Structure formats: C-alpha cells, structure tokens
C-alpha positions in Angstrom: -4.3 10.4 18.0 -5.0 8.2 14.7 -2.0 9.3 12.6 0.4 8.8 15.3 -0.9 5.2 15.9 -0.8 4.5 12.2 2.6 5.5 11.9 3.8 3.2 14.7 1.9 0.3 13.1 3.7 0.9 9.7 7.0 1.5 11.3 6.6 -1.9 13.1 6.1 -3.6 9.7 9.2 -2.0 8.4 7.5 0.9 6.5 9.2 4.1 6.9 6.8 7.2 6.5 7.6 11.0 6.3 4.9 13.3 5.9 4.1 16.8 6.4 1.3 16.0 8.6 0.3 12.9 10.6 -3.3 13.3 9.5 -2.5 13.0 6.0 -0.8 9.6 6.7 -4.2 7.9 6.8 -5.2 8.8 3.3 -2.3 6.6 2.0 -2.3 3.9 4.5 -2.3 0.1 3.2 -5.8 -0.3 4.1 -7.0 2.4 1.7 -6.0 0.2 -1.2 -7.2 -3.0 -2.6 -5.2 -6.2 -2.3 -3.1 -6.2 -5.7 -2.6 -9.9 -5.6 -6.3 -10.6 -5.5 -7.0 -8.0 -8.3 -4.3 -9.5 -10.6 -5.8 -13.1 -9.8 -9.3 -12.0 -11.1 -7.9 -10.4 -14.0 -6.0 -13.4 -14.9 -8.8 -15.9 -14.4 -11.1 -13.7 -16.4 -8.6 -13.6 -19.3 -8.7 -9.9 -19.3 -5.0 -10.0 -18.7 -2.0 -12.4 -18.2 0.0 -12.7 -15.0 3.8 -12.4 -16.1 5.6 -11.2 -13.2 5.4 -10.2 -9.4 7.0 -7.1 -8.2 8.0 -6.1 -4.7 7.7 -2.4 -4.2 10.9 -0.7 -2.4 9.7 2.7 -2.2 6.9 5.1 -3.0 7.3 9.0 -3.0 4.1 11.2 -3.3 4.3 14.8 -3.8 
C-alpha cells in the first residue's frame, strides 16, 4: 500500500498527517514539491527577488 508506506515515512520524519483517504496523501507528499531553498536561491541570484528571511512551517491545513 503506497499511502500506508508514505504515512509511515512522513511520521518517522516528525510529520503528522491526517487525511480522509490514504491514497490522497501521495498528492501532498513532500516529493511533489520543489525545494523551496533552491527556488529562492535562483530568484535571488537572477535579481528577480531578494532573500530577506527564512521561515520554518509548523503546520499545513488543506481543505
């Protein structure tokens, strides 16, 4: 079961997931997103934007 394995991996990293279905968890898994630090670095180096702060997320609610 892909969803069950993913839930266990995320919980091992300290990420608590509550979802209506386990199959829907894969859509929001970390690997589905780009590395934000890499994106910010490119934007900063190209003078498109300026890096001013680094934030650490503590929660995410989708609904």
